[in-house]
C-alpha positions as CSV (number, residue, x, y, z in Angstrom):
1,X,30.6,16.3,62.0
2,X,29.4,18.9,59.5
3,X,31.5,17.4,56.7
4,X,29.8,14.0,57.3
5,X,26.3,15.6,57.1
6,X,27.2,17.4,53.9
7,X,28.4,14.2,52.4
8,X,25.1,12.6,53.2
9,X,23.3,15.4,51.6
10,X,25.4,15.5,48.4
11,X,23.3,12.9,46.5
12,X,20.2,14.8,47.3
13,X,21.6,18.1,46.0
14,X,22.9,16.3,42.9
15,X,19.5,14.8,42.1
16,X,17.8,18.1,42.8
17,X,20.3,19.8,40.4
18,X,19.9,17.1,37.8
19,X,16.1,17.2,38.0
20,X,16.1,21.0,37.7
21,X,18.2,20.7,34.6
22,X,15.8,18.2,33.0
23,X,12.8,20.5,33.8
24,X,14.6,23.4,32.3
25,X,15.4,21.4,29.1
26,X,11.8,20.3,28.9
27,X,10.6,23.9,29.3
28,X,13.0,25.0,26.6
29,X,11.7,22.4,24.1
30,X,8.1,23.4,24.8
31,X,8.9,27.1,24.5
32,X,10.7,26.6,21.2
33,X,7.8,24.5,19.9
34,X,5.4,27.2,20.9
35,X,7.3,29.7,18.7
36,X,6.9,27.6,15.5
37,X,3.6,25.6,15.7
38,X,0.5,26.8,13.9
39,X,-3.0,26.4,15.5
40,X,-5.6,24.2,13.9
41,X,-8.4,26.7,13.8
42,X,-11.1,24.5,12.3
43,X,-11.9,20.9,11.4
44,X,-14.4,21.8,8.8
45,X,-13.4,20.5,5.4
46,X,-15.6,23.2,3.8
47,X,-14.1,26.2,5.4
48,X,-11.4,28.6,4.0
49,X,-7.9,27.2,3.6
50,X,-6.2,30.4,4.7
51,X,-4.8,28.7,7.8
52,X,-3.0,26.2,5.5
53,X,-1.4,28.7,3.1
54,X,1.9,28.6,5.0
55,X,2.3,25.0,3.6
56,X,1.7,25.9,0.0
57,X,5.2,26.9,-1.1
58,X,6.6,23.7,0.2
59,X,3.9,21.3,-1.0
60,X,3.6,22.9,-4.4
61,X,7.0,21.5,-5.4
62,X,6.3,17.9,-4.4
63,X,5.6,14.9,-6.6
64,X,4.0,12.8,-3.8
65,X,2.3,14.1,-0.6
66,X,1.5,11.2,1.8
67,X,-1.2,11.9,4.4
68,X,-0.6,9.5,7.3
69,X,-2.9,8.5,10.2
70,X,-1.9,7.5,13.7
71,X,-5.0,5.3,13.8
72,X,-7.6,4.1,11.3
73,X,-10.4,4.9,13.7
74,X,-10.1,8.5,14.9
75,X,-12.7,11.1,13.9
76,X,-10.5,14.2,14.1
77,X,-7.7,12.7,12.0
78,X,-10.1,11.4,9.4
79,X,-11.9,14.7,9.0
80,X,-8.7,16.7,8.9
81,X,-7.2,14.4,6.2
82,X,-10.4,15.1,4.2
83,X,-9.7,18.8,4.7
84,X,-6.1,18.4,3.5
85,X,-7.1,16.5,0.4
86,X,-9.5,19.3,-0.5
87,X,-6.8,21.9,0.1
88,X,-4.3,20.0,-2.1
89,X,-6.8,19.6,-4.9
90,X,-8.4,23.0,-4.8
91,X,-5.4,25.1,-4.1
92,X,-2.3,23.2,-5.3
93,X,-3.7,21.4,-8.3
94,X,-3.2,17.8,-7.1
95,X,-5.4,15.5,-9.4
96,X,-4.5,11.9,-8.4
97,X,-5.5,10.5,-4.9
98,X,-4.4,7.0,-4.0
99,X,-5.6,5.0,-1.0
100,X,-4.4,2.1,1.1
101,X,-7.3,0.2,-0.4
102,X,-8.5,-2.1,-3.2
103,X,-7.7,-0.9,-6.7
104,X,-11.0,-2.2,-8.2
105,X,-13.1,-0.9,-5.4
106,X,-11.7,2.6,-5.8
107,X,-12.3,2.3,-9.6
108,X,-16.0,2.1,-8.9
109,X,-15.8,5.2,-6.8
110,X,-13.7,7.0,-9.5
111,X,-16.5,6.3,-11.9
112,X,-18.9,7.9,-9.5
113,X,-16.9,11.1,-8.9
114,X,-16.4,11.5,-12.6
115,X,-20.1,11.2,-13.5
116,X,-19.9,7.8,-15.2
117,X,-22.3,6.2,-12.7
118,X,-25.0,7.8,-10.5
119,X,-24.1,5.9,-7.3
120,X,-21.4,3.8,-5.6
121,X,-20.9,1.8,-2.4
122,X,-19.1,4.3,-0.2
123,X,-18.3,4.2,3.6
124,X,-20.2,6.9,5.5
125,X,-16.9,8.3,6.6
126,X,-15.7,8.9,3.1
127,X,-19.0,10.2,1.6
128,X,-18.4,13.9,2.3
129,X,-15.0,13.8,0.5
130,X,-16.1,11.8,-2.5
131,X,-19.3,13.9,-2.9
132,X,-17.1,17.0,-2.8
133,X,-14.8,15.5,-5.5
134,X,-17.8,14.7,-7.6
135,X,-19.0,18.3,-7.4
136,X,-15.4,19.5,-8.1
137,X,-15.2,17.4,-11.3
138,X,-18.5,18.6,-12.6
139,X,-18.2,20.6,-15.8
140,X,-14.4,20.2,-16.0
141,X,-12.6,18.9,-19.0
142,X,-10.9,15.5,-18.6
143,X,-7.4,16.8,-18.0
144,X,-8.6,18.9,-15.1
145,X,-10.6,16.2,-13.4
146,X,-9.5,14.4,-10.2
147,X,-9.2,10.6,-10.1
148,X,-8.9,8.2,-7.2
149,X,-7.0,4.9,-7.1
150,X,-6.3,1.9,-4.8
151,X,-2.8,0.8,-4.1
152,X,-3.6,-2.9,-3.5
153,X,-5.3,-5.8,-5.3
154,X,-7.6,-7.9,-3.1
155,X,-9.6,-9.8,-5.7
156,X,-9.8,-10.0,-9.5
157,X,-13.5,-10.5,-10.2
158,X,-14.3,-6.7,-10.5
159,X,-11.3,-6.2,-12.8
160,X,-12.4,-9.0,-15.1
161,X,-16.0,-7.7,-15.1
162,X,-14.6,-4.3,-16.1
163,X,-12.5,-5.9,-19.0
164,X,-15.5,-7.8,-20.3
165,X,-17.7,-4.8,-20.1
166,X,-15.5,-2.8,-22.5
167,X,-16.5,-5.0,-25.5
168,X,-12.9,-5.1,-26.5
169,X,-12.1,-7.6,-29.3
170,X,-11.1,-10.5,-26.9
171,X,-10.6,-13.9,-28.4
172,X,-12.6,-16.9,-27.1
173,X,-9.5,-18.6,-25.6
174,X,-8.6,-15.3,-23.8
175,X,-12.1,-15.0,-22.5
176,X,-12.0,-18.5,-21.2
177,X,-8.8,-17.7,-19.2
178,X,-10.5,-14.5,-17.8
179,X,-13.6,-16.4,-16.7
180,X,-11.4,-19.1,-15.2
181,X,-9.7,-16.6,-13.0
182,X,-12.9,-14.9,-12.2
183,X,-14.5,-18.1,-10.9
184,X,-11.5,-19.2,-8.8
185,X,-11.2,-18.2,-5.1
186,X,-8.7,-15.4,-4.9
187,X,-6.3,-17.3,-2.6
188,X,-6.4,-20.4,-4.7
189,X,-5.1,-19.1,-8.1
190,X,-2.0,-20.9,-9.1
191,X,1.1,-19.3,-10.7
192,X,0.4,-20.7,-14.2
193,X,-3.1,-19.4,-14.3
194,X,-1.9,-16.0,-13.2
195,X,0.8,-16.1,-15.9
196,X,-1.9,-16.8,-18.4
197,X,-4.0,-14.0,-17.0
198,X,-1.1,-11.6,-17.3
199,X,-0.5,-12.6,-20.9
200,X,-4.1,-11.9,-21.8
201,X,-3.8,-8.5,-20.1
202,X,-0.8,-7.6,-22.2
203,X,-3.0,-7.9,-25.3
204,X,-5.5,-5.4,-24.0
205,X,-5.4,-1.7,-25.0
206,X,-2.7,0.1,-23.0
207,X,-4.0,2.8,-20.6
208,X,-3.5,3.6,-16.9
209,X,-6.0,0.9,-15.9
210,X,-4.2,-1.9,-17.8
211,X,-0.8,-0.7,-16.7
212,X,-1.9,-0.8,-13.0
213,X,-3.6,-4.2,-13.5
214,X,-0.5,-5.7,-14.9
215,X,1.5,-4.3,-12.0
216,X,-1.0,-5.7,-9.5
217,X,-1.0,-9.1,-11.1
218,X,2.7,-9.2,-10.7
219,X,2.4,-8.2,-7.1
220,X,0.0,-11.0,-6.5
221,X,2.4,-13.6,-8.0
222,X,5.0,-12.5,-5.6
223,X,2.7,-13.1,-2.6
224,X,2.3,-16.8,-3.4
225,X,4.3,-18.9,-1.1
226,X,5.4,-16.1,1.2
227,X,4.9,-16.9,4.9
228,X,4.7,-13.2,6.0
229,X,3.3,-10.2,4.2
230,X,5.0,-7.8,6.6
231,X,7.1,-5.5,4.4
232,X,6.0,-7.2,1.2
233,X,2.7,-5.3,1.2
234,X,4.6,-2.0,1.6
235,X,7.0,-2.9,-1.3
236,X,4.1,-3.6,-3.6
237,X,2.1,-0.5,-2.6
238,X,5.2,1.6,-3.3
239,X,5.7,-0.1,-6.7
240,X,2.0,0.7,-7.6
241,X,2.3,4.3,-6.4
242,X,5.4,4.7,-8.6
243,X,3.7,3.1,-11.5
244,X,0.7,5.3,-11.1
245,X,2.7,8.5,-10.7
246,X,4.7,7.7,-13.8
247,X,1.7,6.7,-15.9
248,X,-0.1,10.0,-15.6
249,X,1.9,12.9,-17.2
250,X,2.4,16.0,-15.0
251,X,0.4,14.6,-12.1
252,X,1.2,15.1,-8.5
253,X,0.0,12.2,-6.3
254,X,-1.7,12.2,-2.9
255,X,-1.4,9.0,-0.8
256,X,-3.9,8.3,2.0
257,X,-2.5,5.6,4.3
258,X,-1.4,4.8,7.9
259,X,1.6,6.6,9.4
260,X,3.4,3.2,9.6
261,X,3.2,2.8,5.8
262,X,4.2,6.3,4.8
263,X,7.1,6.7,7.2
264,X,10.5,7.1,5.6
265,X,12.4,4.3,7.4
266,X,11.9,0.7,8.3
267,X,9.8,0.8,11.5
268,X,9.2,-3.0,11.9
269,X,12.5,-4.4,10.5
270,X,11.1,-4.3,6.9
271,X,11.1,-1.3,4.5
272,X,8.0,0.8,4.6
273,X,6.2,2.0,1.5
274,X,7.5,5.5,2.4
275,X,11.1,4.3,2.5
276,X,10.9,3.0,-1.1
277,X,9.2,6.3,-2.2
278,X,11.8,8.4,-0.3
279,X,14.6,6.6,-2.0
280,X,12.9,7.1,-5.4
281,X,11.8,10.7,-5.0
282,X,14.0,12.2,-2.3
283,X,12.7,15.6,-1.1
284,X,10.0,15.5,-3.7
285,X,8.3,13.0,-1.3
286,X,6.6,14.7,1.6
287,X,5.0,13.0,4.6
288,X,2.3,14.7,6.7
289,X,1.8,12.5,9.8
290,X,-1.0,12.7,12.4
291,X,-0.7,12.2,16.1
292,X,-2.8,12.3,19.2
293,X,-2.4,12.3,23.0
294,X,-5.6,11.0,24.5
295,X,-9.2,10.1,23.8
296,X,-11.2,7.4,22.0
297,X,-10.2,5.5,18.9
298,X,-12.1,2.7,17.1
299,X,-10.2,-0.6,17.0
300,X,-10.7,-4.4,17.3
301,X,-9.7,-5.9,20.6
302,X,-8.4,-9.4,21.4
303,X,-10.9,-11.7,23.0
304,X,-9.1,-13.5,25.8
305,X,-11.1,-16.7,25.7
306,X,-10.9,-17.4,22.0
307,X,-7.8,-15.3,21.2
308,X,-9.8,-13.9,18.2
309,X,-10.7,-10.3,17.5
310,X,-13.8,-8.4,18.4
311,X,-15.8,-6.2,16.1
312,X,-14.7,-2.6,15.9
313,X,-15.4,-0.7,19.1
314,X,-14.2,2.4,21.0
315,X,-11.0,2.2,23.0
316,X,-9.9,5.0,25.4
317,X,-6.3,6.1,25.4
318,X,-5.1,7.7,28.6
319,X,-3.0,10.9,28.5
320,X,0.7,10.3,27.8
321,X,2.6,10.8,31.0
322,X,6.1,9.7,30.1
323,X,8.8,12.1,28.9
324,X,10.1,9.2,26.7
325,X,7.2,10.0,24.3
326,X,6.8,12.9,21.9
327,X,3.2,13.5,23.0
328,X,4.3,14.3,26.5
329,X,5.9,17.5,25.1
330,X,3.2,18.2,22.5
331,X,0.5,18.2,25.2
332,X,2.3,21.0,27.1
333,X,2.2,23.4,24.0
334,X,0.1,26.5,24.0
335,X,-2.3,25.2,21.3
336,X,-4.3,22.0,22.0
337,X,-4.3,21.1,18.3
338,X,-1.6,22.3,16.0
339,X,0.5,21.9,12.9
340,X,4.2,21.5,13.1
341,X,6.5,22.0,10.1
342,X,9.6,20.0,10.9
343,X,11.7,22.0,8.5
344,X,11.4,24.8,11.1
345,X,12.9,22.6,13.8
346,X,16.1,21.9,11.9
347,X,17.4,25.4,12.3
348,X,17.6,25.0,16.1
349,X,20.2,22.6,17.4
350,X,18.2,21.6,20.5
351,X,15.0,20.9,18.5
352,X,16.9,19.1,15.8
353,X,18.5,16.9,18.4
354,X,15.2,16.3,20.2
355,X,13.3,15.2,17.0
356,X,16.2,13.0,16.0
357,X,15.9,11.0,19.2
358,X,14.1,7.7,19.3
359,X,11.0,8.3,21.3
360,X,7.6,6.7,21.6
361,X,4.9,7.9,19.2
362,X,1.3,6.8,18.9
363,X,1.1,4.1,16.2
364,X,-2.2,2.1,16.3
365,X,-3.4,-0.1,13.5
366,X,-6.7,-1.9,13.3
367,X,-6.2,-3.6,16.7
368,X,-5.8,-2.5,20.3
369,X,-2.1,-3.5,20.4
370,X,0.5,-2.1,20.0
371,X,-0.3,1.5,20.9
372,X,3.1,3.1,20.3
373,X,6.3,2.8,18.2
374,X,9.7,4.1,19.1
375,X,11.0,6.2,16.3
376,X,12.7,9.4,15.3
377,X,10.1,11.9,14.0
378,X,12.7,13.8,12.0
379,X,13.8,10.7,10.2
380,X,10.3,9.7,9.1
381,X,8.0,12.7,8.7
382,X,8.0,16.3,7.4
383,X,4.9,17.7,9.0
384,X,3.0,16.7,12.1
385,X,-0.8,17.3,12.6
386,X,-1.4,17.0,16.4
387,X,-4.7,16.6,18.3
388,X,-4.6,16.6,22.1
389,X,-7.9,14.8,22.5
390,X,-9.9,12.7,20.0
391,X,-13.1,10.8,19.4
392,X,-13.7,7.5,17.7
393,X,-15.2,7.1,14.3
């Protein structure tokens, strides 16, 4: 009789033992993370960078440092990336900053931070950073100044206005071609017109600007006729980042973009910008990704009736409660907000195995879906900046 009762209880004891083992493993991971994470002591971009000094030896040797964002609409992530840019510029001598943004639009801002114009159209979120860069550049010789660049082309009219403003010796036929491109809607430019435009640009004085413009014209030509820009956009941003890095002697490059673009592997069945850069530069390419657990983010949501998108509005993200997500473990750490150097995790077999696993991680673009992406943190990123609770921009 007792044997029958014990047999009935065996599944219960097995599950209890299995659950205890999982809890112990979970506790081990959190405990080991607590031993290596560094607290985020301030969000203020203007404060001392002493808390970031432990990153200096590693980042000083890189050619490209990519600053990723889990969302485009999170205040803490945005402000801390601002802080990281200032640290890289002021302490580690980085002088080129590129953005997941329009090349021509950033050129206008570059003119502003380098004192060539007195004003520029700048988003309120970026104003503190660009005003700081303007002050940083003041009274510096050209070789010590910081410049900003866009990694995409979204229209040609500003570029053509810039070319015409230089008063270069442009022939009348070439000027006619330039004005023809300028007056044609961006998505209506045919291949032959673009080829003519490119030919004109090859006759312009060679500098970083014209090299980038030729690269971007080539990228646009490749877009024509493609049904999907997924992956293609990343390839072209990578090509432009490489062209930029190689065009400016002895320059280390900062990239400001989404986590999904700077990651080192194909997250959506197409190579990311980061994968191209990792193949090109190896360990000279370093990715600092950002992550969050809960709080508000700014996104556009799908309107059910029209299936169109709303304007940008706050969306609340509930706390991550699944052990299949990295944030579940991060939220149990002793610091609410922290920096994790993933190189420190590789010396411990349990942590190395944990971060090599495919788990969910926050990955939010401009819209409210999707919210997560299954990936290996170790295969994609080098440093994690984690915030337990956030606010929207």
